[in-house]
C-alpha positions in Angstrom: 11.4 -5.9 7.6 10.3 -2.6 9.0 9.7 -2.6 12.7 6.5 -1.1 14.1 6.7 2.5 15.2 4.9 1.9 18.5 2.2 -0.2 20.1 -0.9 1.8 19.1 -3.6 -0.7 18.2 -5.3 -1.3 14.9 -8.9 -0.4 15.4 -11.6 -2.2 13.3 -15.3 -1.5 13.2 -17.3 -4.7 13.5 -19.9 -4.9 10.8 -23.4 -5.9 12.2 -23.6 -8.4 9.3 -21.5 -11.4 10.6 -21.0 -12.6 7.0 -18.8 -9.6 6.2 -15.4 -10.4 7.5 -12.9 -8.9 5.0 -12.2 -5.8 7.0 -11.7 -7.8 10.2 -9.3 -10.2 8.4 -7.4 -7.3 6.9 -7.1 -5.6 10.3 -6.0 -8.8 12.1 -3.3 -9.4 9.5 -2.1 -5.8 9.7 -1.9 -6.0 13.5 0.2 -9.2 13.1 2.6 -7.5 10.6 3.0 -4.5 12.8 3.1 -6.5 16.1 0.5 -4.3 17.7 -2.8 -5.1 19.5 -6.1 -5.3 17.7 -9.2 -3.6 19.0 -12.6 -4.6 17.8 -15.3 -1.9 18.2 -19.1 -2.4 17.8 -21.6 0.4 18.3 -24.4 -0.8 20.6 -27.8 0.1 19.4 -27.1 -0.5 15.7 -29.7 -3.0 14.3 -28.2 -6.1 12.8 -29.4 -7.5 9.4 -31.3 -10.3 11.1 -33.7 -7.8 12.7 -37.1 -7.3 11.1 -40.2 -5.3 12.2 -41.7 -8.2 14.2 -38.5 -8.4 16.3 -38.9 -4.8 17.7 -39.6 -5.0 21.5 -42.6 -3.2 22.9 -40.6 -0.7 25.0 -37.4 1.4 24.9 -35.9 -0.5 27.8 -36.6 -3.9 26.2 -35.1 -2.6 22.9 -31.9 -1.5 24.7 -31.6 -4.9 26.3 -32.1 -6.8 23.1 -29.6 -4.6 21.2 -27.1 -4.9 24.0 -27.3 -8.7 23.9 -27.1 -8.8 20.1 -24.1 -6.5 20.2 -22.3 -8.6 22.8 -22.8 -11.7 20.7 -21.6 -10.0 17.5 -18.5 -8.7 19.2 -17.8 -12.1 20.8 -18.1 -13.8 17.4 -15.8 -11.3 15.8 -13.2 -11.6 18.6 -13.2 -15.4 18.1 -12.7 -15.0 14.3 -9.8 -12.6 14.8 -8.1 -14.8 17.4 -8.4 -17.8 15.2 -6.9 -16.0 12.2 -4.0 -14.4 14.1 -3.4 -16.4 17.4 -0.4 -14.3 18.4 -2.2 -11.0 18.2 -3.5 -9.4 21.4 -7.3 -9.0 20.6 -9.8 -7.0 22.6 -13.4 -6.0 22.1 -15.3 -2.8 22.9 -19.1 -2.5 22.9 -19.6 1.2 22.7 -22.7 3.5 22.8 -23.2 6.3 20.3 -23.1 7.1 16.6 -20.6 4.7 14.9 -18.8 7.4 13.1 -18.2 9.4 16.3 -17.2 6.2 18.2 -14.6 5.3 15.6 -13.2 8.8 15.3 -12.7 8.8 19.1 -11.1 5.4 19.0 -8.7 6.6 16.2 -7.2 9.1 18.6 -4.7 6.5 19.9 -4.7 4.1 16.9 -2.2 3.2 14.2 -5.2 2.9 11.8 -8.9 2.6 11.7 -10.3 -0.2 9.5 -13.8 -0.3 8.0 -15.6 -2.6 5.7 -17.5 -1.9 2.6 -19.8 -4.1 0.5 -21.1 -1.3 -1.8 -20.5 2.3 -0.8 -23.1 3.7 -3.1 -25.8 2.1 -1.0 -26.3 4.3 2.1 -26.8 1.9 5.0 -26.4 2.7 8.6 -23.7 0.2 9.3 -20.0 0.4 9.8 -19.2 -0.3 6.2 -21.5 2.4 4.7 -20.5 5.7 3.2 -22.5 7.4 6.0 -19.8 6.1 8.4 -16.7 5.9 6.2 -16.8 9.4 4.9 -17.0 11.3 8.3 -14.5 8.9 9.8 -12.1 9.6 6.9 -12.7 13.3 7.1 -12.0 13.7 10.9 -9.8 10.8 11.9 -6.3 11.7 13.2 -4.9 8.4 11.9 -5.0 6.6 8.6 -8.4 5.1 7.7 -8.6 1.9 5.6 -11.8 0.9 3.8 -11.8 -2.8 2.8 -14.3 -3.9 0.1 -16.4 -7.0 0.1 -15.9 -9.4 -1.6 -12.1 -10.0 -1.6 -10.5 -8.8 -4.8 -7.6 -10.5 -6.7 -4.1 -9.1 -6.3 -1.6 -9.0 -9.1 1.8 -10.7 -8.5 4.3 -9.4 -7.8 2.3 -7.5 -5.2 2.3 -3.7 -5.2 0.7 -0.6 -3.7 -0.4 2.5 -5.5 -0.1 6.0 -4.0 -1.5 9.2 -5.5 0.9 12.2 -5.5 0.0 15.8 -6.2 2.7 17.7 -4.5 0.7 18.7 -1.4 1.6 18.0 2.2 -1.4 15.6 2.3 0.1 13.5 -0.5 3.5 13.6 1.2 1.9 12.0 4.2 0.3 9.4 2.0 3.6 8.6 0.4 5.2 8.0 3.8 2.5 5.6 4.8 2.5 3.9 1.4 6.2 3.1 1.7 5.7 1.7 5.2 2.8 -0.5 4.0 4.9 -1.8 1.0 7.9 -2.5 3.3 5.7 -4.5 5.7 4.4 -6.7 2.9 7.5 -7.0 0.8 5.6 -5.3 -2.0 6.5 -2.8 -4.7 5.2 0.8 -4.8 3.8 2.8 -7.8 3.8 6.5 -7.1 1.4 8.1 -9.6 1.1 11.8 -10.4 -2.1 12.3 -12.4 -2.3 15.6 -14.4 -5.0 16.9 -16.5 -3.7 18.3 -19.9 -5.3 21.4 -21.3 -6.0 23.1 -17.9 -3.1 25.6 -18.4 -3.3 25.9 -22.2 -1.4 24.1 -24.9 1.7 26.4 -24.7 2.1 25.5 -21.0 1.7 21.8 -21.1 5.4 20.9 -21.5 6.3 23.2 -18.6 3.4 21.7 -16.5 4.6 18.2 -17.1 8.2 19.1 -16.0 6.8 20.7 -12.8 4.7 17.6 -12.1 7.8 15.3 -12.5 9.8 17.6 -10.3 7.1 17.5 -7.5 6.8 13.7 -7.8 10.5 13.1 -7.6 11.0 15.6 -4.7 8.3 14.0 -2.6 9.2 10.4 -3.3 12.9 10.7 -3.1 12.8 12.3 0.3 11.0 9.4 1.8 12.2 6.5 -0.3 15.7 6.6 1.1 14.3 5.2 4.4 12.9 2.1 2.5 15.7 0.9 0.2 14.2 -2.5 -0.2 10.9 -1.2 -1.7 10.9 -1.3 -5.5 9.7 2.1 -6.6 8.1 3.2 -9.9 7.4 6.9 -10.5 4.8 7.5 -13.1 3.3 10.7 -14.7 -0.1 9.9 -16.2 -2.6 12.2 -17.9 -6.3 11.9 -17.2 -8.9 12.4 -14.5 -7.4 11.5 -11.1 -10.2 9.4 -9.8 -10.5 7.4 -13.0 -6.8 6.9 -13.4 -6.1 5.9 -9.8 -9.1 3.6 -9.7 -8.0 1.8 -12.9 -4.3 1.6 -12.0 -5.0 0.2 -8.5 -7.5 -2.5 -9.6 -5.1 -5.3 -8.9 -3.1 -3.6 -6.1 -2.9 -4.5 -2.5 -4.2 -1.1 -1.7 -4.6 2.5 -2.9 -3.1 5.2 -0.7 -4.2 8.9 -0.9 -4.2 12.0 1.2 -7.4 13.2 2.8 -7.2 16.4 0.8 -5.1 17.4 -2.2 -3.6 20.4 -3.9 -6.3 23.1 -4.7 -8.8 22.0 -2.1 -11.0 24.6 -0.5 -9.9 25.8 2.9 -13.0 24.4 4.6 -13.0 21.1 2.8 -12.5 18.2 5.2 -12.2 15.4 2.6 -11.0 16.0 -1.0 -13.0 15.1 -4.1 -10.3 12.5 -5.2 -10.4 10.8 -1.8 -14.2 10.5 -2.0 -14.2 9.5 -5.6 -11.7 6.6 -5.2 -13.6 5.4 -2.1 -16.7 4.9 -4.1 -15.0 3.3 -7.2 -11.8 1.5 -6.2 -11.9 -2.3 -6.2 -9.0 -2.6 -3.7 -8.6 -1.4 -0.1 -8.5 2.4 0.0 -6.2 4.1 2.7 -6.6 7.8 3.4 -3.8 9.4 5.3 -4.1 12.7 7.2 -1.2 15.1 7.5 -1.1 14.6 11.3 -0.3 10.9 11.0 3.0 11.5 9.1 
């Protein structure tokens, strides 16, 4: 079993909706596997789902007090859940002030990974699990970001991860992290290179396929040697990347992608494929920045 690289904590955003626990469970289990601490973060001032208009206090000071008390209780309940799930993990809670995306980006500075929840990312809600938080955290976080869907999805056995490869340094970082995750869970790894036929013209398609296979083999082989116990499958599949990766990872333990891919614009902080799979994937999505490799 692969040993943890260091003791940087797993950071997880506590969803204001106390019925949403999949991200918290995933984070607690990950901390146990890596033998690192677990840090629960809740942004004070974020209204919980129980609040309605008739609960709004008459003054700003009273509102702050109510939200502080509500946040403390949410955090306390979440810590109790995590400790019960993984008793051997060192669990701490942080009630922070500020925008949730900013808070989590800052917490990611010294984290192994940041974990967020998602019930339905196409609904823009100002909670930790919404796209309004997930996208900016993924775009700016210096560490991998994991978005865990609600409800829990079924995993195919034997278990496996899927990693998207396109030959860029971002996908190389994703491959490295995907191998690590697969090794931690005794799972297999499917490395997929998705190419779109016709983009270079019919006469060039054979050469394009050969180049794709070369890039896939080069990136995977250089990192797979460190994980000899991980069963690896290298696959070249034609189609639209978001659609293929979403379908092929439907029963996977997780889908790992780089924050940006080959051909991204210089100012783009999050690639179109990363955003696309975040909205459509049924399994946890893990985005990996180059700096985390």
